[in-house]
PDB file of N, CA, C and O in Angstrom, chain B, residues numbered from 101:
ATOM      1  N   UNK B 101     -70.208-139.632  21.672  1.00  0.00           N
ATOM      2  CA  UNK B 101     -69.471-139.098  20.541  1.00  0.00           C
ATOM      3  C   UNK B 101     -68.708-140.250  19.907  1.00  0.00           C
ATOM      4  O   UNK B 101     -68.034-141.017  20.596  1.00  0.00           O
ATOM      5  N   UNK B 102     -68.815-140.361  18.635  1.00  0.00           N
ATOM      6  CA  UNK B 102     -68.169-141.470  17.941  1.00  0.00           C
ATOM      7  C   UNK B 102     -67.270-140.934  16.841  1.00  0.00           C
ATOM      8  O   UNK B 102     -67.553-139.906  16.225  1.00  0.00           O
ATOM      9  N   UNK B 103     -66.193-141.646  16.611  1.00  0.00           N
ATOM     10  CA  UNK B 103     -65.293-141.312  15.516  1.00  0.00           C
ATOM     11  C   UNK B 103     -65.518-142.347  14.428  1.00  0.00           C
ATOM     12  O   UNK B 103     -65.391-143.548  14.663  1.00  0.00           O
ATOM     13  N   UNK B 104     -65.846-141.880  13.259  1.00  0.00           N
ATOM     14  CA  UNK B 104     -66.130-142.795  12.161  1.00  0.00           C
ATOM     15  C   UNK B 104     -64.879-142.983  11.310  1.00  0.00           C
ATOM     16  O   UNK B 104     -64.307-142.021  10.797  1.00  0.00           O
ATOM     17  N   UNK B 105     -64.478-144.210  11.175  1.00  0.00           N
ATOM     18  CA  UNK B 105     -63.375-144.548  10.284  1.00  0.00           C
ATOM     19  C   UNK B 105     -63.946-145.347   9.124  1.00  0.00           C
ATOM     20  O   UNK B 105     -65.149-145.604   9.065  1.00  0.00           O
ATOM     21  N   UNK B 106     -63.090-145.730   8.220  1.00  0.00           N
ATOM     22  CA  UNK B 106     -63.577-146.491   7.064  1.00  0.00           C
ATOM     23  C   UNK B 106     -64.131-147.853   7.450  1.00  0.00           C
ATOM     24  O   UNK B 106     -65.072-148.352   6.832  1.00  0.00           O
ATOM     25  N   UNK B 107     -63.537-148.447   8.477  1.00  0.00           N
ATOM     26  CA  UNK B 107     -63.908-149.829   8.787  1.00  0.00           C
ATOM     27  C   UNK B 107     -64.824-149.979   9.992  1.00  0.00           C
ATOM     28  O   UNK B 107     -65.601-150.932  10.060  1.00  0.00           O
ATOM     29  N   UNK B 108     -64.748-149.059  10.938  1.00  0.00           N
ATOM     30  CA  UNK B 108     -65.528-149.246  12.153  1.00  0.00           C
ATOM     31  C   UNK B 108     -65.856-147.907  12.794  1.00  0.00           C
ATOM     32  O   UNK B 108     -65.328-146.865  12.405  1.00  0.00           O
ATOM     33  N   UNK B 109     -66.717-147.956  13.762  1.00  0.00           N
ATOM     34  CA  UNK B 109     -67.060-146.784  14.559  1.00  0.00           C
ATOM     35  C   UNK B 109     -66.523-147.004  15.963  1.00  0.00           C
ATOM     36  O   UNK B 109     -66.829-148.008  16.605  1.00  0.00           O
ATOM     37  N   UNK B 110     -65.724-146.062  16.432  1.00  0.00           N
ATOM     38  CA  UNK B 110     -65.135-146.159  17.759  1.00  0.00           C
ATOM     39  C   UNK B 110     -65.896-145.205  18.668  1.00  0.00           C
ATOM     40  O   UNK B 110     -66.014-144.018  18.364  1.00  0.00           O
ATOM     41  N   UNK B 111     -66.408-145.709  19.772  1.00  0.00           N
ATOM     42  CA  UNK B 111     -67.176-144.893  20.697  1.00  0.00           C
ATOM     43  C   UNK B 111     -66.286-144.484  21.872  1.00  0.00           C
ATOM     44  O   UNK B 111     -65.402-145.236  22.284  1.00  0.00           O
ATOM     45  N   UNK B 112     -66.526-143.303  22.396  1.00  0.00           N
ATOM     46  CA  UNK B 112     -65.768-142.812  23.537  1.00  0.00           C
ATOM     47  C   UNK B 112     -66.708-142.622  24.720  1.00  0.00           C
ATOM     48  O   UNK B 112     -67.172-141.508  24.960  1.00  0.00           O
ATOM     49  N   UNK B 113     -66.999-143.687  25.465  1.00  0.00           N
ATOM     50  CA  UNK B 113     -67.933-143.541  26.590  1.00  0.00           C
ATOM     51  C   UNK B 113     -67.401-142.634  27.691  1.00  0.00           C
ATOM     52  O   UNK B 113     -68.186-141.998  28.395  1.00  0.00           O
ATOM     53  N   UNK B 114     -66.086-142.563  27.853  1.00  0.00           N
ATOM     54  CA  UNK B 114     -65.526-141.713  28.901  1.00  0.00           C
ATOM     55  C   UNK B 114     -65.837-140.250  28.617  1.00  0.00           C
ATOM     56  O   UNK B 114     -66.153-139.491  29.533  1.00  0.00           O
ATOM     57  N   UNK B 115     -65.749-139.855  27.361  1.00  0.00           N
ATOM     58  CA  UNK B 115     -66.056-138.478  27.001  1.00  0.00           C
ATOM     59  C   UNK B 115     -67.530-138.181  27.243  1.00  0.00           C
ATOM     60  O   UNK B 115     -67.880-137.125  27.770  1.00  0.00           O
ATOM     61  N   UNK B 116     -68.390-139.117  26.857  1.00  0.00           N
ATOM     62  CA  UNK B 116     -69.821-138.928  27.080  1.00  0.00           C
ATOM     63  C   UNK B 116     -70.127-138.821  28.571  1.00  0.00           C
ATOM     64  O   UNK B 116     -70.955-138.009  28.986  1.00  0.00           O
ATOM     65  N   UNK B 117     -69.461-139.637  29.366  1.00  0.00           N
ATOM     66  CA  UNK B 117     -69.657-139.580  30.821  1.00  0.00           C
ATOM     67  C   UNK B 117     -69.178-138.248  31.381  1.00  0.00           C
ATOM     68  O   UNK B 117     -69.822-137.680  32.263  1.00  0.00           O
ATOM     69  N   UNK B 118     -68.068-137.750  30.882  1.00  0.00           N
ATOM     70  CA  UNK B 118     -67.558-136.463  31.336  1.00  0.00           C
ATOM     71  C   UNK B 118     -68.527-135.344  30.978  1.00  0.00           C
ATOM     72  O   UNK B 118     -68.771-134.453  31.792  1.00  0.00           O
ATOM     73  N   UNK B 119     -69.085-135.381  29.763  1.00  0.00           N
ATOM     74  CA  UNK B 119     -70.073-134.379  29.366  1.00  0.00           C
ATOM     75  C   UNK B 119     -71.275-134.419  30.291  1.00  0.00           C
ATOM     76  O   UNK B 119     -71.801-133.378  30.685  1.00  0.00           O
ATOM     77  N   UNK B 120     -71.707-135.618  30.634  1.00  0.00           N
ATOM     78  CA  UNK B 120     -72.871-135.764  31.505  1.00  0.00           C
ATOM     79  C   UNK B 120     -72.569-135.234  32.906  1.00  0.00           C
ATOM     80  O   UNK B 120     -73.406-134.573  33.520  1.00  0.00           O
ATOM     81  N   UNK B 121     -71.373-135.527  33.403  1.00  0.00           N
ATOM     82  CA  UNK B 121     -71.023-135.140  34.766  1.00  0.00           C
ATOM     83  C   UNK B 121     -70.850-133.631  34.904  1.00  0.00           C
ATOM     84  O   UNK B 121     -71.323-133.037  35.874  1.00  0.00           O
ATOM     85  N   UNK B 122     -70.185-133.017  33.952  1.00  0.00           N
ATOM     86  CA  UNK B 122     -69.875-131.596  34.068  1.00  0.00           C
ATOM     87  C   UNK B 122     -70.842-130.704  33.310  1.00  0.00           C
ATOM     88  O   UNK B 122     -70.721-129.481  33.370  1.00  0.00           O
ATOM     89  N   UNK B 123     -71.789-131.279  32.605  1.00  0.00           N
ATOM     90  CA  UNK B 123     -72.762-130.465  31.891  1.00  0.00           C
ATOM     91  C   UNK B 123     -72.168-129.674  30.750  1.00  0.00           C
ATOM     92  O   UNK B 123     -72.615-128.561  30.473  1.00  0.00           O
ATOM     93  N   UNK B 124     -71.165-130.227  30.077  1.00  0.00           N
ATOM     94  CA  UNK B 124     -70.513-129.485  29.006  1.00  0.00           C
ATOM     95  C   UNK B 124     -71.144-129.734  27.646  1.00  0.00           C
ATOM     96  O   UNK B 124     -70.804-129.058  26.675  1.00  0.00           O
ATOM     97  N   UNK B 125     -72.053-130.690  27.563  1.00  0.00           N
ATOM     98  CA  UNK B 125     -72.694-130.954  26.284  1.00  0.00           C
ATOM     99  C   UNK B 125     -73.666-129.825  25.980  1.00  0.00           C
ATOM    100  O   UNK B 125     -74.505-129.480  26.812  1.00  0.00           O
ATOM    101  N   UNK B 126     -73.554-129.256  24.800  1.00  0.00           N
ATOM    102  CA  UNK B 126     -74.362-128.091  24.474  1.00  0.00           C
ATOM    103  C   UNK B 126     -75.514-128.479  23.565  1.00  0.00           C
ATOM    104  O   UNK B 126     -75.327-129.154  22.552  1.00  0.00           O
ATOM    105  N   UNK B 127     -76.685-128.051  23.935  1.00  0.00           N
ATOM    106  CA  UNK B 127     -77.855-128.270  23.100  1.00  0.00           C
ATOM    107  C   UNK B 127     -77.998-127.084  22.164  1.00  0.00           C
ATOM    108  O   UNK B 127     -77.271-126.098  22.285  1.00  0.00           O
ATOM    109  N   UNK B 128     -78.938-127.182  21.230  1.00  0.00           N
ATOM    110  CA  UNK B 128     -79.145-126.052  20.317  1.00  0.00           C
ATOM    111  C   UNK B 128     -79.650-124.839  21.083  1.00  0.00           C
ATOM    112  O   UNK B 128     -79.410-123.706  20.668  1.00  0.00           O
ATOM    113  N   UNK B 129     -80.348-125.057  22.197  1.00  0.00           N
ATOM    114  CA  UNK B 129     -80.817-123.929  23.015  1.00  0.00           C
ATOM    115  C   UNK B 129     -79.637-123.186  23.635  1.00  0.00           C
ATOM    116  O   UNK B 129     -79.633-121.956  23.694  1.00  0.00           O
ATOM    117  N   UNK B 130     -78.637-123.938  24.096  1.00  0.00           N
ATOM    118  CA  UNK B 130     -77.446-123.311  24.670  1.00  0.00           C
ATOM    119  C   UNK B 130     -76.714-122.473  23.632  1.00  0.00           C
ATOM    120  O   UNK B 130     -76.277-121.356  23.910  1.00  0.00           O
ATOM    121  N   UNK B 131     -76.588-123.028  22.434  1.00  0.00           N
ATOM    122  CA  UNK B 131     -75.887-122.327  21.360  1.00  0.00           C
ATOM    123  C   UNK B 131     -76.651-121.067  20.975  1.00  0.00           C
ATOM    124  O   UNK B 131     -76.053-120.005  20.798  1.00  0.00           O
ATOM    125  N   UNK B 132     -77.970-121.179  20.845  1.00  0.00           N
ATOM    126  CA  UNK B 132     -78.793-120.030  20.484  1.00  0.00           C
ATOM    127  C   UNK B 132     -78.736-118.960  21.565  1.00  0.00           C
ATOM    128  O   UNK B 132     -78.618-117.775  21.254  1.00  0.00           O
ATOM    129  N   UNK B 133     -78.818-119.357  22.819  1.00  0.00           N
ATOM    130  CA  UNK B 133     -78.752-118.400  23.919  1.00  0.00           C
ATOM    131  C   UNK B 133     -77.409-117.679  23.940  1.00  0.00           C
ATOM    132  O   UNK B 133     -77.363-116.471  24.172  1.00  0.00           O
ATOM    133  N   UNK B 134     -76.324-118.399  23.703  1.00  0.00           N
ATOM    134  CA  UNK B 134     -74.995-117.782  23.684  1.00  0.00           C
ATOM    135  C   UNK B 134     -74.881-116.769  22.552  1.00  0.00           C
ATOM    136  O   UNK B 134     -74.307-115.696  22.734  1.00  0.00           O
ATOM    137  N   UNK B 135     -75.427-117.107  21.381  1.00  0.00           N
ATOM    138  CA  UNK B 135     -75.366-116.189  20.241  1.00  0.00           C
ATOM    139  C   UNK B 135     -76.178-114.926  20.509  1.00  0.00           C
ATOM    140  O   UNK B 135     -75.723-113.821  20.216  1.00  0.00           O
ATOM    141  N   UNK B 136     -77.367-115.085  21.062  1.00  0.00           N
ATOM    142  CA  UNK B 136     -78.216-113.928  21.367  1.00  0.00           C
ATOM    143  C   UNK B 136     -77.574-113.071  22.452  1.00  0.00           C
ATOM    144  O   UNK B 136     -77.612-111.843  22.371  1.00  0.00           O
ATOM    145  N   UNK B 137     -76.993-113.692  23.451  1.00  0.00           N
ATOM    146  CA  UNK B 137     -76.326-112.946  24.519  1.00  0.00           C
ATOM    147  C   UNK B 137     -75.146-112.148  23.975  1.00  0.00           C
ATOM    148  O   UNK B 137     -74.944-110.993  24.349  1.00  0.00           O
ATOM    149  N   UNK B 138     -74.374-112.768  23.096  1.00  0.00           N
ATOM    150  CA  UNK B 138     -73.232-112.084  22.496  1.00  0.00           C
ATOM    151  C   UNK B 138     -73.692-110.900  21.661  1.00  0.00           C
ATOM    152  O   UNK B 138     -73.100-109.823  21.730  1.00  0.00           O
ATOM    153  N   UNK B 139     -74.745-111.090  20.873  1.00  0.00           N
ATOM    154  CA  UNK B 139     -75.269-110.000  20.047  1.00  0.00           C
ATOM    155  C   UNK B 139     -75.791-108.864  20.918  1.00  0.00           C
ATOM    156  O   UNK B 139     -75.573-107.694  20.603  1.00  0.00           O
ATOM    157  N   UNK B 140     -76.473-109.192  22.000  1.00  0.00           N
ATOM    158  CA  UNK B 140     -77.004-108.160  22.891  1.00  0.00           C
ATOM    159  C   UNK B 140     -75.876-107.399  23.579  1.00  0.00           C
ATOM    160  O   UNK B 140     -75.940-106.178  23.718  1.00  0.00           O
ATOM    161  N   UNK B 141     -74.852-108.119  24.006  1.00  0.00           N
ATOM    162  CA  UNK B 141     -73.714-107.477  24.650  1.00  0.00           C
ATOM    163  C   UNK B 141     -72.997-106.551  23.672  1.00  0.00           C
ATOM    164  O   UNK B 141     -72.608-105.440  24.032  1.00  0.00           O
ATOM    165  N   UNK B 142     -72.824-107.013  22.433  1.00  0.00           N
ATOM    166  CA  UNK B 142     -72.190-106.178  21.421  1.00  0.00           C
ATOM    167  C   UNK B 142     -73.008-104.919  21.172  1.00  0.00           C
ATOM    168  O   UNK B 142     -72.452-103.822  21.108  1.00  0.00           O
ATOM    169  N   UNK B 143     -74.330-105.065  21.029  1.00  0.00           N
ATOM    170  CA  UNK B 143     -75.194-103.910  20.762  1.00  0.00           C
ATOM    171  C   UNK B 143     -75.129-102.902  21.902  1.00  0.00           C
ATOM    172  O   UNK B 143     -75.132-101.693  21.670  1.00  0.00           O
ATOM    173  N   UNK B 144     -75.072-103.401  23.126  1.00  0.00           N
ATOM    174  CA  UNK B 144     -74.995-102.517  24.284  1.00  0.00           C
ATOM    175  C   UNK B 144     -73.678-101.753  24.302  1.00  0.00           C
ATOM    176  O   UNK B 144     -73.661-100.543  24.527  1.00  0.00           O
ATOM    177  N   UNK B 145     -72.588-102.448  24.068  1.00  0.00           N
ATOM    178  CA  UNK B 145     -71.275-101.790  24.032  1.00  0.00           C
ATOM    179  C   UNK B 145     -71.187-100.794  22.875  1.00  0.00           C
ATOM    180  O   UNK B 145     -70.682 -99.683  23.037  1.00  0.00           O
ATOM    181  N   UNK B 146     -71.678-101.199  21.724  1.00  0.00           N
ATOM    182  CA  UNK B 146     -71.647-100.331  20.544  1.00  0.00           C
ATOM    183  C   UNK B 146     -72.435 -99.051  20.821  1.00  0.00           C
ATOM    184  O   UNK B 146     -71.962 -97.955  20.520  1.00  0.00           O
ATOM    185  N   UNK B 147     -73.631 -99.183  21.391  1.00  0.00           N
ATOM    186  CA  UNK B 147     -74.449 -98.002  21.699  1.00  0.00           C
ATOM    187  C   UNK B 147     -73.740 -97.099  22.707  1.00  0.00           C
ATOM    188  O   UNK B 147     -73.805 -95.874  22.597  1.00  0.00           O
ATOM    189  N   UNK B 148     -73.072 -97.692  23.677  1.00  0.00           N
ATOM    190  CA  UNK B 148     -72.346 -96.902  24.666  1.00  0.00           C
ATOM    191  C   UNK B 148     -71.248 -96.075  23.999  1.00  0.00           C
ATOM    192  O   UNK B 148     -71.142 -94.871  24.235  1.00  0.00           O
ATOM    193  N   UNK B 149     -70.438 -96.719  23.169  1.00  0.00           N
ATOM    194  CA  UNK B 149     -69.341 -95.994  22.526  1.00  0.00           C
ATOM    195  C   UNK B 149     -69.851 -94.948  21.548  1.00  0.00           C
ATOM    196  O   UNK B 149     -69.254 -93.879  21.420  1.00  0.00           O
ATOM    197  N   UNK B 150     -70.944 -95.241  20.856  1.00  0.00           N
ATOM    198  CA  UNK B 150     -71.522 -94.236  19.955  1.00  0.00           C
ATOM    199  C   UNK B 150     -72.012 -93.036  20.756  1.00  0.00           C
ATOM    200  O   UNK B 150     -71.864 -91.896  20.316  1.00  0.00           O
ATOM    201  N   UNK B 151     -72.595 -93.283  21.932  1.00  0.00           N
ATOM    202  CA  UNK B 151     -73.087 -92.177  22.763  1.00  0.00           C
ATOM    203  C   UNK B 151     -71.938 -91.341  23.311  1.00  0.00           C
ATOM    204  O   UNK B 151     -72.127 -90.174  23.653  1.00  0.00           O
ATOM    205  N   UNK B 152     -70.752 -91.930  23.394  1.00  0.00           N
ATOM    206  CA  UNK B 152     -69.576 -91.197  23.872  1.00  0.00           C
ATOM    207  C   UNK B 152     -68.862 -90.458  22.752  1.00  0.00           C
ATOM    208  O   UNK B 152     -67.821 -89.842  22.980  1.00  0.00           O
ATOM    209  N   UNK B 153     -69.415 -90.514  21.534  1.00  0.00           N
ATOM    210  CA  UNK B 153     -68.875 -89.736  20.431  1.00  0.00           C
ATOM    211  C   UNK B 153     -67.899 -90.463  19.527  1.00  0.00           C
ATOM    212  O   UNK B 153     -67.283 -89.835  18.665  1.00  0.00           O
ATOM    213  N   UNK B 154     -67.742 -91.753  19.695  1.00  0.00           N
ATOM    214  CA  UNK B 154     -66.861 -92.511  18.813  1.00  0.00           C
ATOM    215  C   UNK B 154     -67.520 -92.676  17.446  1.00  0.00           C
ATOM    216  O   UNK B 154     -68.746 -92.710  17.336  1.00  0.00           O
ATOM    217  N   UNK B 155     -66.700 -92.778  16.418  1.00  0.00           N
ATOM    218  CA  UNK B 155     -67.243 -93.039  15.082  1.00  0.00           C
ATOM    219  C   UNK B 155     -67.821 -94.447  15.046  1.00  0.00           C
ATOM    220  O   UNK B 155     -67.569 -95.256  15.939  1.00  0.00           O
ATOM    221  N   UNK B 156     -68.607 -94.734  13.996  1.00  0.00           N
ATOM    222  CA  UNK B 156     -69.212 -96.065  13.887  1.00  0.00           C
ATOM    223  C   UNK B 156     -68.145 -97.149  13.849  1.00  0.00           C
ATOM    224  O   UNK B 156     -68.270 -98.174  14.519  1.00  0.00           O
ATOM    225  N   UNK B 157     -67.093 -96.921  13.062  1.00  0.00           N
ATOM    226  CA  UNK B 157     -66.034 -97.930  12.928  1.00  0.00           C
ATOM    227  C   UNK B 157     -65.297 -98.139  14.250  1.00  0.00           C
ATOM    228  O   UNK B 157     -65.024 -99.275  14.637  1.00  0.00           O
ATOM    229  N   UNK B 158     -64.976 -97.049  14.938  1.00  0.00           N
ATOM    230  CA  UNK B 158     -64.261 -97.165  16.211  1.00  0.00           C
ATOM    231  C   UNK B 158     -65.134 -97.834  17.269  1.00  0.00           C
ATOM    232  O   UNK B 158     -64.656 -98.671  18.034  1.00  0.00           O
ATOM    233  N   UNK B 159     -66.406 -97.467  17.312  1.00  0.00           N
ATOM    234  CA  UNK B 159     -67.322 -98.077  18.283  1.00  0.00           C
ATOM    235  C   UNK B 159     -67.477 -99.562  18.011  1.00  0.00           C
ATOM    236  O   UNK B 159     -67.516-100.365  18.944  1.00  0.00           O
ATOM    237  N   UNK B 160     -67.566 -99.934  16.745  1.00  0.00           N
ATOM    238  CA  UNK B 160     -67.690-101.349  16.381  1.00  0.00           C
ATOM    239  C   UNK B 160     -66.432-102.114  16.792  1.00  0.00           C
ATOM    240  O   UNK B 160     -66.516-103.213  17.340  1.00  0.00           O
ATOM    241  N   UNK B 161     -65.263-101.521  16.522  1.00  0.00           N
ATOM    242  CA  UNK B 161     -63.993-102.170  16.860  1.00  0.00           C
ATOM    243  C   UNK B 161     -63.846-102.351  18.377  1.00  0.00           C
ATOM    244  O   UNK B 161     -63.456-103.422  18.844  1.00  0.00           O
ATOM    245  N   UNK B 162     -64.160-101.306  19.136  1.00  0.00           N
ATOM    246  CA  UNK B 162     -64.026-101.394  20.585  1.00  0.00           C
ATOM    247  C   UNK B 162     -65.042-102.367  21.185  1.00  0.00           C
ATOM    248  O   UNK B 162     -64.714-103.121  22.101  1.00  0.00           O
ATOM    249  N   UNK B 163     -66.263-102.351  20.673  1.00  0.00           N
ATOM    250  CA  UNK B 163     -67.289-103.274  21.180  1.00  0.00           C
ATOM    251  C   UNK B 163     -66.904-104.710  20.872  1.00  0.00           C
ATOM    252  O   UNK B 163     -67.089-105.597  21.705  1.00  0.00           O
ATOM    253  N   UNK B 164     -66.372-104.943  19.686  1.00  0.00           N
ATOM    254  CA  UNK B 164     -65.949-106.292  19.311  1.00  0.00           C
ATOM    255  C   UNK B 164     -64.801-106.759  20.202  1.00  0.00           C
ATOM    256  O   UNK B 164     -64.732-107.932  20.570  1.00  0.00           O
ATOM    257  N   UNK B 165     -63.896-105.836  20.548  1.00  0.00           N
ATOM    258  CA  UNK B 165     -62.763-106.199  21.388  1.00  0.00           C
ATOM    259  C   UNK B 165     -63.236-106.624  22.778  1.00  0.00           C
ATOM    260  O   UNK B 165     -62.671-107.545  23.368  1.00  0.00           O
ATOM    261  N   UNK B 166     -64.263-105.963  23.303  1.00  0.00           N
ATOM    262  CA  UNK B 166     -64.721-106.234  24.665  1.00  0.00           C
ATOM    263  C   UNK B 166     -65.418-107.569  24.816  1.00  0.00           C
ATOM    264  O   UNK B 166     -65.433-108.120  25.917  1.00  0.00           O
ATOM    265  N   UNK B 167     -65.997-108.115  23.753  1.00  0.00           N
ATOM    266  CA  UNK B 167     -66.754-109.360  23.905  1.00  0.00           C
ATOM    267  C   UNK B 167     -65.963-110.576  23.453  1.00  0.00           C
ATOM    268  O   UNK B 167     -66.535-111.646  23.243  1.00  0.00           O
ATOM    269  N   UNK B 168     -64.636-110.422  23.298  1.00  0.00           N
ATOM    270  CA  UNK B 168     -63.816-111.568  22.918  1.00  0.00           C
ATOM    271  C   UNK B 168     -63.839-112.631  23.967  1.00  0.00           C
ATOM    272  O   UNK B 168     -63.199-113.670  23.807  1.00  0.00           O
TER     273      UNK B 168
END
């Protein structure tokens, strides 16, 4: 990861090493998987609340609250 300034580029090798060690660097696959998982979890919660008789707005609000 580099910070670009007007005059130079400063590199942070310690941050890159930390990402490598702990596996915190996210690829596009990780981001896509997280988005799909969140959408699936929301849909499941929403369907549950709708089946329990909640209105669409209330079910959406409660499902959104649960996946924060």
